TORDRENDREN-92413 format. One line per 10 residues: number of its first residue (from 1); their letters; for each residue x, y, z of N, C-alpha, C. Coordinates in nm, 2 decimals. Example, Ala and Ser with C-alpha at 12.3 -4.5 7.8 and 13.67 -1.06 7.14 Angstrom:
2
1> AS> 1.32,-0.57,0.78,1.23,-0.45,0.78,1.32,-0.33,0.78  1.28,-0.22,0.71,1.37,-0.11,0.71,1.29,0.00,0.79
***
This chain:
222
1> MSKAPEETIA> -12.43,-3.11,-13.51,-12.54,-3.20,-13.48,-12.50,-3.31,-13.39  -12.58,-3.34,-13.28,-12.54,-3.44,-13.19,-12.57,-3.58,-13.25  -12.50,-3.68,-13.20,-12.52,-3.81,-13.25,-12.65,-3.87,-13.19  -12.71,-3.97,-13.27,-12.82,-4.04,-13.22,-12.78,-4.12,-13.10  -12.87,-4.14,-13.00,-12.84,-4.22,-12.88,-12.78,-4.35,-12.91  -12.84,-4.43,-13.00,-12.79,-4.56,-13.03,-12.65,-4.56,-13.09  -12.62,-4.46,-13.17,-12.48,-4.44,-13.22,-12.38,-4.42,-13.11  -12.42,-4.34,-13.01,-12.33,-4.31,-12.89,-12.31,-4.44,-12.81  -12.42,-4.51,-12.79,-12.40,-4.64,-12.71,-12.31,-4.74,-12.79  -12.33,-4.75,-12.92,-12.25,-4.84,-13.00,-12.11,-4.80,-13.00
11> ARIARTLADR> -12.08,-4.67,-13.00,-11.94,-4.63,-13.00,-11.88,-4.66,-12.86  -11.96,-4.64,-12.76,-11.91,-4.67,-12.62,-11.88,-4.82,-12.60  -11.97,-4.91,-12.66,-11.95,-5.05,-12.65,-11.82,-5.09,-12.73  -11.81,-5.03,-12.85,-11.69,-5.06,-12.93,-11.56,-5.02,-12.86  -11.56,-4.90,-12.80,-11.44,-4.86,-12.73,-11.41,-4.95,-12.61  -11.51,-4.99,-12.54,-11.49,-5.07,-12.42,-11.43,-5.21,-12.46  -11.50,-5.27,-12.56,-11.45,-5.40,-12.61,-11.31,-5.39,-12.67  -11.29,-5.29,-12.75,-11.15,-5.27,-12.81,-11.05,-5.27,-12.70  -11.08,-5.19,-12.59,-10.98,-5.18,-12.48,-10.95,-5.32,-12.42  -11.06,-5.39,-12.40,-11.04,-5.53,-12.34,-10.96,-5.62,-12.43
21> IISGVLAPGV> -10.99,-5.61,-12.56,-10.91,-5.69,-12.66,-10.77,-5.65,-12.66  -10.74,-5.52,-12.68,-10.60,-5.47,-12.69,-10.52,-5.51,-12.56  -10.58,-5.49,-12.44,-10.52,-5.52,-12.32,-10.50,-5.66,-12.28  -10.57,-5.75,-12.36,-10.56,-5.89,-12.33,-10.66,-5.95,-12.24  -10.75,-5.86,-12.19,-10.86,-5.91,-12.10,-10.95,-6.01,-12.18  -10.98,-5.98,-12.31,-11.05,-6.07,-12.40,-10.94,-6.13,-12.49  -10.92,-6.26,-12.47,-10.81,-6.33,-12.55,-10.85,-6.36,-12.69  -10.75,-6.39,-12.78,-10.78,-6.43,-12.91,-10.87,-6.56,-12.91  -10.97,-6.56,-13.00,-11.06,-6.67,-13.01,-11.18,-6.67,-12.92  -11.18,-6.58,-12.82,-11.30,-6.57,-12.73,-11.42,-6.52,-12.81
31> RLRQDHIATE> -11.53,-6.58,-12.78,-11.65,-6.54,-12.85,-11.72,-6.42,-12.78  -11.76,-6.32,-12.86,-11.83,-6.20,-12.81,-11.98,-6.23,-12.82  -12.04,-6.25,-12.71,-12.18,-6.29,-12.71,-12.27,-6.17,-12.71  -12.35,-6.16,-12.81,-12.43,-6.04,-12.83,-12.53,-6.02,-12.72  -12.59,-6.12,-12.67,-12.69,-6.11,-12.56,-12.63,-6.06,-12.43  -12.51,-6.12,-12.40,-12.44,-6.09,-12.28,-12.40,-5.94,-12.28  -12.35,-5.90,-12.39,-12.30,-5.76,-12.40,-12.41,-5.66,-12.40  -12.52,-5.70,-12.46,-12.64,-5.61,-12.46,-12.69,-5.59,-12.31  -12.69,-5.70,-12.24,-12.73,-5.70,-12.10,-12.63,-5.61,-12.02  -12.50,-5.63,-12.04,-12.40,-5.55,-11.96,-12.42,-5.40,-11.98
41> FGTSHVPVRE> -12.45,-5.36,-12.11,-12.46,-5.22,-12.13,-12.61,-5.17,-12.13  -12.70,-5.26,-12.09,-12.84,-5.22,-12.08,-12.90,-5.17,-12.20  -12.88,-5.24,-12.32,-12.93,-5.19,-12.44,-12.98,-5.30,-12.53  -13.03,-5.27,-12.65,-13.08,-5.38,-12.74,-12.96,-5.44,-12.81  -12.99,-5.53,-12.90,-12.88,-5.59,-12.98,-12.84,-5.51,-13.10  -12.92,-5.40,-13.13,-12.88,-5.32,-13.25,-12.75,-5.25,-13.23  -12.73,-5.17,-13.12,-12.60,-5.10,-13.11,-12.49,-5.20,-13.09  -12.51,-5.32,-13.03,-12.41,-5.42,-13.01,-12.36,-5.47,-13.15  -12.45,-5.50,-13.24,-12.41,-5.54,-13.37,-12.33,-5.43,-13.44  -12.37,-5.30,-13.42,-12.30,-5.19,-13.48,-12.16,-5.19,-13.42
51> AFRDLEAQGL> -12.15,-5.21,-13.29,-12.01,-5.21,-13.23,-11.93,-5.32,-13.28  -11.99,-5.44,-13.31,-11.92,-5.55,-13.37,-11.86,-5.51,-13.50  -11.94,-5.44,-13.58,-11.89,-5.40,-13.72,-11.77,-5.31,-13.70  -11.77,-5.22,-13.60,-11.66,-5.13,-13.58,-11.53,-5.21,-13.54  -11.55,-5.31,-13.46,-11.44,-5.40,-13.42,-11.39,-5.48,-13.54  -11.47,-5.52,-13.62,-11.43,-5.60,-13.74,-11.35,-5.50,-13.83  -11.40,-5.38,-13.85,-11.32,-5.28,-13.93,-11.18,-5.25,-13.88  -11.17,-5.26,-13.75,-11.04,-5.24,-13.68,-10.95,-5.37,-13.68  -11.01,-5.48,-13.73,-10.93,-5.60,-13.73,-10.93,-5.67,-13.59  -11.01,-5.63,-13.50,-11.01,-5.68,-13.36,-11.10,-5.80,-13.34
61> AENLPRRGVR> -11.20,-5.81,-13.43,-11.30,-5.92,-13.42,-11.34,-5.97,-13.56  -11.39,-6.09,-13.57,-11.43,-6.15,-13.70,-11.56,-6.23,-13.68  -11.64,-6.23,-13.78,-11.77,-6.30,-13.78,-11.75,-6.43,-13.85  -11.74,-6.54,-13.78,-11.72,-6.67,-13.84,-11.84,-6.75,-13.86  -11.86,-6.81,-13.97,-11.99,-6.90,-13.99,-12.00,-7.00,-13.89  -12.12,-7.01,-13.82,-12.15,-7.11,-13.72,-12.07,-7.09,-13.59  -11.98,-6.99,-13.59,-11.90,-6.97,-13.46,-11.92,-6.84,-13.40  -12.00,-6.75,-13.47,-12.03,-6.62,-13.42,-11.91,-6.52,-13.42  -11.92,-6.41,-13.36,-11.82,-6.31,-13.36,-11.72,-6.34,-13.25  -11.59,-6.35,-13.29,-11.49,-6.38,-13.20,-11.37,-6.28,-13.21
71> VTDFDVAELR> -11.29,-6.27,-13.10,-11.17,-6.19,-13.11,-11.07,-6.25,-13.20  -11.02,-6.17,-13.29,-10.92,-6.22,-13.39,-10.79,-6.26,-13.32  -10.73,-6.36,-13.38,-10.60,-6.41,-13.35,-10.50,-6.31,-13.42  -10.37,-6.32,-13.38,-10.27,-6.25,-13.45,-10.14,-6.32,-13.46  -10.05,-6.29,-13.55,-9.93,-6.36,-13.56,-9.82,-6.26,-13.60  -9.69,-6.32,-13.61,-9.58,-6.23,-13.63,-9.58,-6.17,-13.77  -9.64,-6.23,-13.87,-9.65,-6.17,-14.00,-9.74,-6.04,-13.99  -9.85,-6.05,-13.91,-9.93,-5.93,-13.89,-9.86,-5.82,-13.82  -9.77,-5.86,-13.73,-9.69,-5.76,-13.66,-9.60,-5.69,-13.75  -9.54,-5.76,-13.84,-9.45,-5.70,-13.94,-9.53,-5.60,-14.03
81> EVAEMRASLE> -9.65,-5.65,-14.08,-9.73,-5.57,-14.16,-9.77,-5.44,-14.10  -9.81,-5.45,-13.97,-9.86,-5.33,-13.89,-9.74,-5.23,-13.88  -9.62,-5.28,-13.85,-9.50,-5.20,-13.84,-9.47,-5.13,-13.97  -9.47,-5.20,-14.08,-9.43,-5.14,-14.21,-9.54,-5.03,-14.25  -9.66,-5.06,-14.23,-9.77,-4.97,-14.26,-9.76,-4.84,-14.17  -9.73,-4.86,-14.04,-9.71,-4.74,-13.96,-9.59,-4.66,-14.00  -9.48,-4.72,-14.04,-9.36,-4.65,-14.08,-9.39,-4.56,-14.20  -9.47,-4.61,-14.29,-9.50,-4.53,-14.42,-9.60,-4.42,-14.39  -9.71,-4.46,-14.32,-9.82,-4.37,-14.30,-9.79,-4.26,-14.20  -9.72,-4.29,-14.09,-9.69,-4.19,-13.99,-9.59,-4.09,-14.04
91> SLALRHAAPN> -9.49,-4.14,-14.12,-9.39,-4.04,-14.17,-9.46,-3.95,-14.27  -9.56,-4.00,-14.35,-9.64,-3.92,-14.44,-9.72,-3.82,-14.36  -9.78,-3.86,-14.25,-9.86,-3.76,-14.18,-9.77,-3.65,-14.11  -9.65,-3.70,-14.06,-9.56,-3.60,-14.00,-9.51,-3.50,-14.10  -9.49,-3.55,-14.22,-9.44,-3.45,-14.33,-9.54,-3.34,-14.35  -9.66,-3.38,-14.35,-9.77,-3.28,-14.38,-9.80,-3.20,-14.25  -9.77,-3.26,-14.13,-9.80,-3.19,-14.01,-9.69,-3.09,-13.97  -9.57,-3.12,-14.01,-9.45,-3.04,-13.96,-9.47,-2.89,-13.98  -9.52,-2.84,-14.09,-9.53,-2.69,-14.10,-9.63,-2.63,-14.01  -9.72,-2.71,-13.95,-9.83,-2.66,-13.86,-9.80,-2.69,-13.71
101> ITRTILHEAE> -9.68,-2.75,-13.68,-9.65,-2.78,-13.54,-9.59,-2.66,-13.48  -9.66,-2.62,-13.37,-9.62,-2.50,-13.30,-9.52,-2.53,-13.18  -9.46,-2.43,-13.12,-9.38,-2.45,-13.00,-9.46,-2.51,-12.89  -9.59,-2.47,-12.88,-9.67,-2.52,-12.77,-9.69,-2.67,-12.79  -9.72,-2.71,-12.92,-9.74,-2.86,-12.94,-9.61,-2.93,-12.90  -9.49,-2.88,-12.94,-9.37,-2.95,-12.91,-9.34,-2.95,-12.76  -9.38,-2.85,-12.69,-9.36,-2.85,-12.54,-9.46,-2.95,-12.48  -9.58,-2.95,-12.52,-9.68,-3.05,-12.47,-9.64,-3.19,-12.50  -9.59,-3.21,-12.62,-9.54,-3.35,-12.66,-9.42,-3.40,-12.57  -9.34,-3.30,-12.54,-9.22,-3.33,-12.45,-9.27,-3.37,-12.31
111> QVTLRGDSAS> -9.38,-3.30,-12.26,-9.43,-3.33,-12.13,-9.49,-3.47,-12.13  -9.56,-3.51,-12.24,-9.62,-3.64,-12.25,-9.51,-3.75,-12.25  -9.40,-3.72,-12.32,-9.29,-3.82,-12.32,-9.23,-3.84,-12.18  -9.22,-3.73,-12.10,-9.17,-3.74,-11.96,-9.27,-3.82,-11.88  -9.40,-3.81,-11.91,-9.50,-3.89,-11.83,-9.48,-4.03,-11.87  -9.45,-4.06,-11.99,-9.43,-4.20,-12.03,-9.31,-4.26,-11.96  -9.20,-4.18,-11.95,-9.08,-4.22,-11.89,-9.10,-4.27,-11.74  -9.20,-4.20,-11.67,-9.22,-4.24,-11.53,-9.34,-4.33,-11.51  -9.39,-4.39,-11.62,-9.50,-4.48,-11.62,-9.47,-4.60,-11.53  -9.56,-4.65,-11.45,-9.54,-4.76,-11.36,-9.58,-4.89,-11.42
121> NVREWEEANR> -9.65,-4.89,-11.53,-9.70,-5.01,-11.60,-9.71,-4.99,-11.75  -9.73,-5.10,-11.82,-9.74,-5.09,-11.96,-9.86,-5.01,-12.01  -9.97,-5.02,-11.94,-10.09,-4.94,-11.99,-10.06,-4.79,-11.98  -10.00,-4.75,-11.87,-9.97,-4.60,-11.86,-9.88,-4.56,-11.96  -9.78,-4.64,-11.99,-9.68,-4.61,-12.09,-9.74,-4.60,-12.23  -9.82,-4.70,-12.26,-9.89,-4.70,-12.39,-9.98,-4.58,-12.42  -10.05,-4.54,-12.31,-10.14,-4.43,-12.32,-10.06,-4.30,-12.35  -9.95,-4.28,-12.28,-9.86,-4.16,-12.30,-9.80,-4.17,-12.44  -9.75,-4.29,-12.48,-9.69,-4.31,-12.61,-9.79,-4.27,-12.73  -9.91,-4.32,-12.71,-10.01,-4.30,-12.82,-10.05,-4.15,-12.83
131> EFHRMILAPC> -10.05,-4.08,-12.71,-10.08,-3.94,-12.70,-9.98,-3.86,-12.77  -9.85,-3.90,-12.75,-9.74,-3.83,-12.82,-9.75,-3.84,-12.97  -9.78,-3.96,-13.02,-9.79,-3.97,-13.17,-9.91,-3.89,-13.22  -10.02,-3.89,-13.15,-10.13,-3.82,-13.20,-10.10,-3.67,-13.20  -10.03,-3.62,-13.10,-10.01,-3.47,-13.09,-9.92,-3.43,-13.21  -9.82,-3.50,-13.25,-9.73,-3.45,-13.35,-9.79,-3.48,-13.49  -9.89,-3.58,-13.50,-9.94,-3.61,-13.63,-10.07,-3.54,-13.66  -10.15,-3.50,-13.56,-10.28,-3.44,-13.58,-10.27,-3.31,-13.67  -10.17,-3.23,-13.66,-10.16,-3.11,-13.74,-10.15,-3.13,-13.89  -10.15,-3.26,-13.93,-10.15,-3.28,-14.08,-10.29,-3.25,-14.13
141> HMPRLLRTID> -10.39,-3.25,-14.05,-10.53,-3.22,-14.09,-10.57,-3.32,-14.21  -10.54,-3.44,-14.19,-10.59,-3.54,-14.29,-10.66,-3.65,-14.21  -10.79,-3.63,-14.19,-10.87,-3.72,-14.10,-10.87,-3.86,-14.14  -10.88,-3.89,-14.27,-10.89,-4.03,-14.31,-10.75,-4.10,-14.28  -10.65,-4.03,-14.31,-10.51,-4.09,-14.28,-10.50,-4.11,-14.13  -10.54,-4.02,-14.05,-10.53,-4.03,-13.90,-10.61,-4.14,-13.85  -10.73,-4.16,-13.90,-10.81,-4.28,-13.86,-10.75,-4.41,-13.88  -10.68,-4.42,-14.00,-10.61,-4.54,-14.04,-10.49,-4.56,-13.94  -10.42,-4.46,-13.91,-10.31,-4.46,-13.82,-10.36,-4.51,-13.68  -10.47,-4.45,-13.64,-10.53,-4.49,-13.51,-10.55,-4.64,-13.50
151> DLQAASARFL> -10.61,-4.70,-13.60,-10.64,-4.84,-13.61,-10.51,-4.92,-13.60  -10.40,-4.87,-13.67,-10.27,-4.94,-13.67,-10.21,-4.93,-13.53  -10.22,-4.81,-13.46,-10.17,-4.80,-13.33,-10.24,-4.89,-13.23  -10.37,-4.91,-13.25,-10.44,-5.00,-13.16,-10.39,-5.14,-13.18  -10.36,-5.18,-13.30,-10.30,-5.31,-13.33,-10.16,-5.32,-13.26  -10.08,-5.22,-13.27,-9.95,-5.22,-13.21,-9.96,-5.23,-13.06  -10.06,-5.16,-13.00,-10.08,-5.17,-12.86,-10.11,-5.32,-12.81  -10.19,-5.39,-12.90,-10.22,-5.53,-12.87,-10.10,-5.61,-12.86  -10.00,-5.59,-12.95,-9.87,-5.67,-12.95,-9.80,-5.62,-12.83  -9.80,-5.49,-12.80,-9.72,-5.44,-12.68,-9.77,-5.51,-12.55
161> FAAWRQDWEA> -9.90,-5.51,-12.53,-9.96,-5.57,-12.41,-9.92,-5.72,-12.40  -9.93,-5.79,-12.52,-9.90,-5.93,-12.52,-9.75,-5.95,-12.48  -9.66,-5.87,-12.51,-9.52,-5.89,-12.48,-9.48,-5.85,-12.34  -9.55,-5.74,-12.29,-9.51,-5.68,-12.16,-9.61,-5.69,-12.05  -9.72,-5.77,-12.07,-9.82,-5.77,-11.97,-9.77,-5.82,-11.83  -9.68,-5.92,-11.83,-9.64,-5.98,-11.71,-9.51,-5.92,-11.65  -9.42,-5.87,-11.74,-9.29,-5.83,-11.69,-9.26,-5.69,-11.75  -9.33,-5.59,-11.72,-9.31,-5.46,-11.77,-9.17,-5.40,-11.73  -9.10,-5.34,-11.82,-8.98,-5.27,-11.79,-8.99,-5.12,-11.82  -8.95,-5.04,-11.73,-8.96,-4.89,-11.75,-8.86,-4.86,-11.87
171> RTDHDHRAIL> -8.89,-4.76,-11.94,-8.81,-4.73,-12.06,-8.80,-4.57,-12.07  -8.69,-4.53,-12.13,-8.68,-4.39,-12.17,-8.68,-4.38,-12.32  -8.77,-4.30,-12.37,-8.79,-4.30,-12.52,-8.70,-4.19,-12.58  -8.58,-4.24,-12.62,-8.49,-4.14,-12.68,-8.53,-4.10,-12.82  -8.60,-4.19,-12.89,-8.65,-4.16,-13.03,-8.75,-4.04,-13.02  -8.84,-4.04,-12.93,-8.93,-3.93,-12.92,-8.86,-3.80,-12.90  -8.75,-3.79,-12.82,-8.68,-3.67,-12.80,-8.60,-3.63,-12.92  -8.55,-3.73,-13.00,-8.48,-3.70,-13.12,-8.58,-3.64,-13.23  -8.70,-3.69,-13.23,-8.80,-3.64,-13.33,-8.83,-3.50,-13.29  -8.86,-3.47,-13.16,-8.88,-3.33,-13.12,-8.77,-3.24,-13.15
181> DALRRGQTDR> -8.65,-3.28,-13.13,-8.53,-3.20,-13.16,-8.52,-3.17,-13.30  -8.55,-3.27,-13.39,-8.54,-3.24,-13.53,-8.65,-3.14,-13.58  -8.77,-3.16,-13.52,-8.88,-3.07,-13.55,-8.85,-2.92,-13.51  -8.79,-2.91,-13.39,-8.75,-2.77,-13.34,-8.65,-2.71,-13.44  -8.57,-2.79,-13.50,-8.46,-2.74,-13.59,-8.51,-2.72,-13.73  -8.64,-2.76,-13.75,-8.69,-2.75,-13.89,-8.64,-2.86,-13.98  -8.59,-2.97,-13.92,-8.53,-3.08,-14.00,-8.64,-3.18,-14.02  -8.74,-3.15,-14.11,-8.85,-3.24,-14.13,-8.81,-3.38,-14.18  -8.72,-3.38,-14.28,-8.67,-3.52,-14.33,-8.61,-3.60,-14.22  -8.53,-3.54,-14.14,-8.47,-3.62,-14.03,-8.58,-3.67,-13.93
191> ACAILARHVG> -8.67,-3.58,-13.90,-8.78,-3.62,-13.80,-8.86,-3.74,-13.86  -8.89,-3.73,-13.99,-8.97,-3.84,-14.05,-8.89,-3.97,-14.06  -8.76,-3.96,-14.08,-8.68,-4.08,-14.09,-8.67,-4.15,-13.95  -8.65,-4.06,-13.85,-8.65,-4.12,-13.71,-8.78,-4.19,-13.67  -8.89,-4.12,-13.71,-9.02,-4.17,-13.68,-9.05,-4.30,-13.75  -9.01,-4.31,-13.88,-9.03,-4.43,-13.96,-8.95,-4.55,-13.90  -8.83,-4.52,-13.86,-8.75,-4.63,-13.80,-8.80,-4.67,-13.66  -8.85,-4.57,-13.59,-8.90,-4.59,-13.46,-9.02,-4.69,-13.46  -9.12,-4.66,-13.54,-9.25,-4.74,-13.54,-9.23,-4.86,-13.62  -9.13,-4.87,-13.71,-9.11,-4.98,-13.80,-9.02,-5.09,-13.74
201> WIGKRSPTRK> -8.96,-5.06,-13.62,-8.87,-5.15,-13.56,-8.94,-5.27,-13.50  -8.89,-5.39,-13.52,-8.95,-5.51,-13.46,-8.83,-5.59,-13.40  -8.84,-5.62,-13.27,-8.73,-5.69,-13.21,-8.78,-5.82,-13.14  -8.69,-5.90,-13.09,-8.72,-6.02,-13.02,-8.66,-6.01,-12.88  -8.74,-6.05,-12.78,-8.69,-6.03,-12.64,-8.69,-6.17,-12.58  -8.62,-6.19,-12.47,-8.62,-6.31,-12.39,-8.72,-6.30,-12.28  -8.83,-6.37,-12.28,-8.92,-6.36,-12.17,-8.87,-6.41,-12.04  -8.91,-6.35,-11.93,-8.87,-6.40,-11.80,-8.95,-6.51,-11.74  -9.05,-6.55,-11.81,-9.14,-6.66,-11.76,-9.14,-6.78,-11.86  -9.15,-6.90,-11.81,-9.15,-7.02,-11.89,-9.28,-7.03,-11.97
211> NTDERATYVI> -9.28,-7.11,-12.08,-9.40,-7.14,-12.15,-9.47,-7.01,-12.21  -9.39,-6.91,-12.24,-9.45,-6.79,-12.30,-9.48,-6.81,-12.44  -9.60,-6.76,-12.49,-9.64,-6.77,-12.63,-9.53,-6.71,-12.71  -9.49,-6.78,-12.82,-9.38,-6.74,-12.90,-9.40,-6.60,-12.96  -9.53,-6.57,-12.99,-9.57,-6.44,-13.05,-9.54,-6.33,-12.95  -9.55,-6.36,-12.82,-9.53,-6.25,-12.72,-9.38,-6.22,-12.70  -9.29,-6.29,-12.76,-9.15,-6.26,-12.75,-9.11,-6.16,-12.85  -9.20,-6.12,-12.95,-9.17,-6.01,-13.04,-9.23,-5.89,-12.99  -9.15,-5.78,-13.01,-9.20,-5.65,-12.96,-9.19,-5.55,-13.07  -9.29,-5.46,-13.08,-9.29,-5.35,-13.17,-9.26,-5.22,-13.10
221> SA> -9.18,-5.13,-13.16,-9.13,-5.01,-13.08,-9.25,-4.93,-13.03  -9.36,-4.92,-13.11,-9.48,-4.85,-13.07,-9.47,-4.70,-13.07
***
């Protein structure tokens, strides 16, 4: 059954605003004005309000008394929480997915990793990184778990963009290759352990620019 038109519009608005928030186009604290957004998308306020509820569910927006709907702020404590939750939930998903991962999936995941290695900016790298994680976790066939992981990955991307928006550094993802190698060998426990360490890692980097927000000096492995 196809979705109702307003539901489709609301989903499109939510995806667009989420991308702007995650990439930093919409900064923490910025007010999301219902009338402006409705005008931009050529729609009524109803799907905009629905989109706002989706953003609130993802932790990307909050409705504050007398201040309206605003982009949520974030801090290092939230970064740690996201990393720990991803470490637990993604390793759980991979454990259930492993018996269903085919050679074709492993090959395609390797190609996505190669694409990430050659990314010219943080957005391209993040898209390839997220696609890799989805490919190896989707065979768990646990939709509620995967939706939760999607939300956490979106939060991770927000931290990633904050840290690397101005001075992106190309990277080779050795952990992704190690995970694929373990899965090929049927070493599920090893693959899960590498994945948990990979997404649960939090580090501190030295920014190349002065007056950098302290929060943006912390990076999540993603």
